[in-house]
N, C-alpha and C positions, 0 to 999 in steps of 0.2 A: 133797592138789595137789605135784606137782612141775614144778619148770622144768628143764628140758632143752634139749639140742640135738635140731637136726635128723635124722631118720635116712631113707634112701628109703622106706620103707614107708608115711613120714605123707602120702606125696602125695596118695592118694585122699582123707585126711579134710582137708585142707588145702585141696584143692578143694572140699569140701563147703562148709569152713567161709567160704571165698570167697564161694560161690553166698550163702550166709546172709547174712553181713556185709555187703555189696557189693552183691547183687542184679546187673543186668545190667551194670555196671562191674566184674564180681569179674576179677581174672586168669583165662589161659585156664591147662590144664593143661601145656601147654610154658611158658609163662611162670615158673610156679612153680617148675618142675624146673630150668629156667635162673637164675633168683634164687637158689636155695638151692646150687645146684651153682656157683655164681662162686666164682673164687681168693678168698680172703680173707672169706670172707661170715662177718657176727657175724649169729647168729638164737637166739631163746630159744622155747620154746613151752610153754605151760601145760598140763598133762596132768592129767584127774581119773581118775584107773584109765587105761582104754586110749583116753577120750575126750579130744581137745583142744580145749580149751576158748579158746583165742587163741595166738598167735604176732606176734612182730615181728621182720623182719629189715632190716638194714643192711649196705650195699656202699659200700669205700672211693671216692674218685671222687680223691684225690691222697695226697699224704704227712703230710698236716693236714686233710682234709675225708673227710666220710662222707657218707652220702645215706640217709635212711631210705626204705626203698623202701616197705615196708609194716606198719601193724600191724591186724591183723584179733581181734577180740572178738567170741565167741558172742553174739548178740545176748541171749540169757538171762542173760546176764552182764555187760550194761552197767551203768553206775553202781557196780560192785560192787567198783572199786579194781583190776581186774586190768591193766587198760588201765597206769596206774600203774607197778604192779609189774613190768609188763614193759618200758616204758618205761626206769624207772629202771636196769633190770637192763641193759640195750642200754647206754643212757647213761655208765653207770661202765666196760663193758668196752669203749667207744670211749675215754673218758679213759686207761682203763689202757694202751692200745693207743697213747697219743700223739695221737689224734684231737684238734682244738681248736675244730673247725665242726662243723656240724652242718646240713644241708639236707632240705627235705622237699617235697611238692608235693600239694594239696588241693585237692579241687572249692570252686568260690569259692560253692557254695551248701551245703555239710557244715560247718553251724553247730556240728553236734556236736563234730565234728571240731575246725575250727578254734579253739573253743572249750577244747579239750583241750590244745591246741599252746600256745594262748597262757598258758594255765595251767600250763606247764612251759619258759616264757619263750623259747619262739618269737614272732618278729614277722615280719607280712609283710614281704618286700622288693621283689618284683616281683609284676606280674600278666601272667597267660600267656593269650592268647586263642587259644581252641581249641587247647589243650595235648591234653586226650583226643582217642581216635578216636570213643569211642562219649559221643554227647549222654546226660547222665543228667536227668532234669526239667528238659529243654530246655538244658542249654549244655553245653559240651565248656570251658569257661574253668576255670582256677585260680589260686591262690597258689603263688608259692615263698615259703616260710617259711624261717628261719634263726634258728640259735641259739649263742652262742659259749659253749663249755663252759668252766668255771672251771680257772684252773689249780691 
């Protein structure tokens, strides 16, 4: 397995990965293209041969803060350590670039993701009513989570 940056030819596989990972809450093709094309995007993909097994994508908010837009892992790779590998890689890059605060949003009922983020030092700082456009398992609500990076 290799860890590499996004390439334009990855869009189709990332769209498929999004659907497997998030179901009806998956990002659309246009959202994925926009996210990976954003200025100063920080992204890493885990690739086995030609198959994308996971990705992480972070975008700057300001000079010291960044937002984890998405971490998606192929369901067959859950609990394999791949999410931690990708998260650690993006956090190291954020630190290297001078970011000191990382935020993200996560569905209120996505306990697997909430526990993952807590394990990595994030704390819920805000409850966001009707944050998502599409309800999944009966809710559109989210938590905003924040982590201060070590200097």
